[in-house]
Backbone as CSV, one residue per row, in Angstrom:
resi,resn,N_x,N_y,N_z,CA_x,CA_y,CA_z,C_x,C_y,C_z
1,MET,107.396,58.331,-131.202,108.188,57.793,-130.093,109.056,56.539,-130.454
2,LYS,110.087,56.395,-130.283,110.986,55.209,-130.518,110.480,53.892,-129.626
3,SER,110.442,52.762,-130.179,109.925,51.602,-129.553,111.007,51.136,-128.670
4,LEU,110.585,50.684,-127.374,111.706,50.043,-126.487,111.679,48.534,-126.725
5,GLU,112.910,47.907,-126.734,113.169,46.568,-126.919,114.075,46.020,-125.837
6,ALA,113.677,44.766,-125.362,114.588,44.217,-124.408,114.649,42.723,-124.582
7,ILE,115.916,42.213,-124.448,116.087,40.759,-124.619,116.847,40.377,-123.176
8,ALA,116.383,39.156,-122.653,117.134,38.652,-121.421,117.956,37.379,-121.837
9,LEU,118.971,37.189,-121.319,119.912,35.930,-121.608,120.039,35.374,-120.328
10,GLU,120.265,34.108,-120.273,120.785,33.330,-119.158,121.827,32.484,-119.597
11,TYR,122.946,32.289,-118.661,123.936,31.465,-118.872,124.470,30.937,-117.644
12,GLY,124.685,29.738,-117.593,125.198,28.989,-116.327,124.527,27.639,-116.173
13,ARG,123.279,27.578,-116.414,122.610,26.103,-116.357,122.792,25.485,-117.470
14,HIS,123.158,26.060,-118.697,123.339,25.391,-120.039,124.773,25.608,-120.517
15,THR,125.125,24.927,-121.469,126.547,25.044,-122.035,126.660,26.318,-122.852
16,THR,125.562,26.862,-123.408,125.485,28.009,-124.091,124.423,28.966,-123.572
17,PRO,124.714,30.388,-123.647,123.589,31.172,-123.255,122.262,30.952,-124.021
18,ARG,121.254,31.250,-123.448,119.743,31.163,-124.090,119.044,32.369,-123.926
19,VAL,118.212,32.766,-124.735,117.067,33.934,-124.663,116.192,33.381,-123.663
20,THR,115.902,34.188,-122.589,114.850,33.769,-121.707,113.636,34.721,-121.784
21,ALA,113.707,35.609,-122.237,112.707,36.724,-122.373,113.022,37.770,-123.500
22,LYS,112.009,38.281,-124.136,112.155,39.236,-125.123,110.771,40.005,-125.268
23,GLY,110.825,41.255,-125.601,109.630,41.959,-125.815,109.867,43.520,-126.091
24,GLN,108.742,44.055,-126.611,108.791,45.528,-126.943,107.858,46.303,-126.078
25,ASN,108.282,47.478,-126.154,107.381,48.532,-125.315,107.111,48.141,-123.951
26,GLU,105.780,47.900,-123.565,105.389,47.626,-122.156,106.104,46.376,-121.653
27,LEU,106.127,45.358,-122.475,106.639,43.976,-122.197,108.419,44.220,-121.806
28,ALA,108.918,45.073,-122.757,110.234,45.303,-122.519,110.430,46.176,-121.305
29,ARG,109.544,47.177,-120.897,109.793,47.763,-119.817,109.640,46.916,-118.463
30,ARG,108.810,46.033,-118.538,108.523,44.814,-117.543,109.842,44.015,-117.304
31,ILE,110.563,43.697,-118.404,111.722,42.847,-118.432,112.819,43.687,-117.794
32,LEU,112.868,44.955,-118.269,113.872,45.862,-117.641,113.699,46.130,-116.174
33,ASP,112.510,46.375,-115.756,112.143,46.536,-114.209,112.441,45.396,-113.347
34,GLU,112.100,44.208,-114.041,112.437,42.856,-113.254,113.843,42.632,-113.059
35,ALA,114.691,42.948,-114.200,116.203,42.833,-114.082,116.596,43.723,-112.992
36,GLN,116.132,44.960,-113.068,116.514,45.959,-112.014,116.326,45.350,-110.590
37,LYS,115.055,44.975,-110.381,114.833,44.426,-109.053,115.630,43.215,-108.769
38,GLN,116.025,42.380,-109.677,116.716,41.166,-109.272,118.332,41.451,-109.298
39,GLY,118.688,42.701,-109.557,120.125,43.005,-109.522,120.972,42.447,-110.718
40,VAL,120.053,42.271,-111.897,120.713,41.837,-112.988,121.250,43.079,-113.795
41,TYR,122.432,42.820,-114.289,123.019,43.949,-115.192,122.432,44.095,-116.464
42,VAL,122.308,45.327,-116.930,121.622,45.553,-118.229,122.658,46.295,-119.022
43,ALA,122.892,45.777,-120.218,123.715,46.368,-121.307,122.915,47.023,-122.254
44,GLU,123.269,48.203,-122.785,122.563,48.927,-124.049,123.518,48.690,-125.210
45,ASP,123.204,47.740,-126.113,123.849,47.509,-127.255,123.034,47.420,-128.425
46,PRO,122.643,48.389,-129.175,121.840,48.329,-130.315,122.060,47.197,-131.263
47,GLN,123.377,47.021,-131.625,123.746,45.959,-132.599,123.567,44.647,-132.167
48,LEU,123.872,44.382,-130.758,123.686,43.059,-130.229,122.155,42.779,-130.053
49,LEU,121.282,43.830,-129.832,119.911,43.550,-129.782,119.259,43.254,-131.104
50,ALA,119.891,43.842,-132.060,119.365,43.518,-133.563,119.753,42.085,-133.879
51,LEU,120.842,41.590,-133.364,121.106,40.067,-133.739,120.308,39.277,-132.868
52,LEU,120.220,39.597,-131.498,119.399,38.803,-130.629,117.928,38.753,-130.938
53,SER,117.344,39.759,-131.572,115.988,39.816,-131.694,115.514,38.866,-132.735
54,ARG,116.457,38.239,-133.501,116.125,37.205,-134.580,115.713,35.897,-133.861
55,LEU,116.315,35.901,-132.551,116.103,34.451,-131.859,114.787,34.381,-131.178
56,ASP,114.267,33.138,-130.915,113.101,32.961,-130.190,113.422,32.768,-128.675
57,VAL,112.461,32.973,-127.796,112.655,32.620,-126.337,112.949,31.097,-126.252
58,GLY,113.954,30.777,-125.519,114.341,29.375,-125.235,115.482,28.998,-126.221
59,GLU,115.624,29.711,-127.207,116.734,29.409,-128.152,118.102,29.627,-127.791
60,GLU,118.989,28.728,-128.034,120.413,28.949,-127.669,121.023,29.975,-128.744
61,ILE,122.160,30.712,-128.082,122.788,31.669,-129.100,123.499,30.853,-129.981
62,PRO,123.461,31.191,-131.333,124.302,30.475,-132.372,125.594,30.939,-132.389
63,GLN,126.530,30.050,-132.910,127.934,30.093,-132.703,128.426,31.518,-133.255
64,ASP,127.694,31.944,-134.383,128.057,33.190,-135.023,127.908,34.536,-134.078
65,MET,127.175,34.337,-132.914,126.941,35.332,-132.009,127.838,35.255,-130.697
66,TYR,128.532,34.042,-130.636,129.288,33.886,-129.338,130.327,35.010,-129.040
67,THR,130.922,35.623,-129.986,131.772,36.832,-129.564,131.154,37.871,-128.960
68,ALA,130.102,38.396,-129.780,129.238,39.466,-129.215,128.697,39.278,-127.820
69,VAL,128.235,37.998,-127.584,127.553,37.681,-126.360,128.785,37.659,-125.267
70,ALA,129.879,37.002,-125.576,131.042,36.825,-124.638,131.469,38.317,-124.211
71,VAL,131.458,39.171,-125.051,131.887,40.522,-124.641,131.048,41.040,-123.342
72,ILE,129.649,40.765,-123.638,128.613,41.267,-122.626,128.789,40.413,-121.429
73,LEU,128.985,39.046,-121.506,129.182,38.175,-120.288,130.538,38.540,-119.601
74,SER,131.610,38.880,-120.288,132.770,39.156,-119.548,132.714,40.553,-118.979
75,TRP,131.830,41.569,-119.296,131.738,42.761,-118.698,130.902,42.441,-117.340
76,VAL,129.874,41.431,-117.424,128.961,41.112,-116.142,129.908,40.492,-115.363
77,TYR,130.738,39.452,-115.567,131.652,38.829,-114.718,132.503,39.920,-113.943
78,TRP,133.161,40.853,-114.747,133.917,41.888,-114.136,133.166,42.707,-113.145
79,LEU,131.955,43.124,-113.594,131.168,43.993,-112.713,130.945,43.261,-111.322
80,LYS,130.663,42.019,-111.487,130.218,41.128,-110.233,131.347,40.621,-109.575
81,GLY,132.730,40.826,-110.092,133.971,40.347,-109.421,134.133,38.747,-109.443
82,MET,133.368,38.355,-110.617,133.382,36.789,-110.831,134.452,36.329,-111.714
83,GLN,134.754,35.055,-111.669,135.520,34.441,-112.793,134.833,33.372,-113.527
84,PRO,135.214,33.005,-114.655,134.344,31.998,-115.453,134.382,30.582,-114.508
85,GLY,133.183,30.042,-114.404,133.031,28.977,-113.532,132.283,29.217,-112.145
86,ASP,132.353,30.513,-111.715,131.715,30.769,-110.503,130.231,30.695,-110.636
87,GLU,129.716,30.775,-111.798,128.201,30.785,-111.923,127.750,29.511,-111.718
88,LYS,128.586,28.326,-111.711,128.238,26.871,-111.505,128.404,26.611,-110.044
89,LYS,128.920,27.379,-109.324,129.209,27.048,-107.822,127.904,27.483,-107.203
90,PRO,127.730,26.866,-105.875,126.591,27.333,-104.970,126.836,28.768,-104.633
91,ALA,125.725,29.488,-104.492,125.801,30.931,-104.205,126.799,31.351,-103.098
92,ASP,126.874,30.372,-102.056,127.657,30.638,-100.981,129.119,30.486,-101.091
93,GLN,129.458,29.860,-102.310,130.894,29.624,-102.566,131.425,30.609,-103.740
94,ALA,130.403,31.101,-104.448,130.840,32.098,-105.586,131.388,33.427,-105.028
95,SER,132.231,33.945,-105.855,132.850,35.225,-105.270,131.936,36.274,-105.805
96,LEU,130.725,36.535,-105.338,129.895,37.508,-105.796,130.152,38.790,-105.124
């Protein structure tokens, strides 16, 4: 059976995205379940997963990964109907 992997990113509180959680198998399942409960969008991108798996929890995304992560973030913005900068507004002012 193929192992399950998951990596969570956070962007908005810092100037660059950071890895906030990562895990395999059972821990990955828990990360994905929590994302679903919280309404967090999940992207399935094996190439990005391979790149991000080299990072530790709490680590900033390095500059050579900006483009790949920006693609995912732009997809999330689009799905949520947001524009860049909305993540820094109070929840009642952001166009979610």
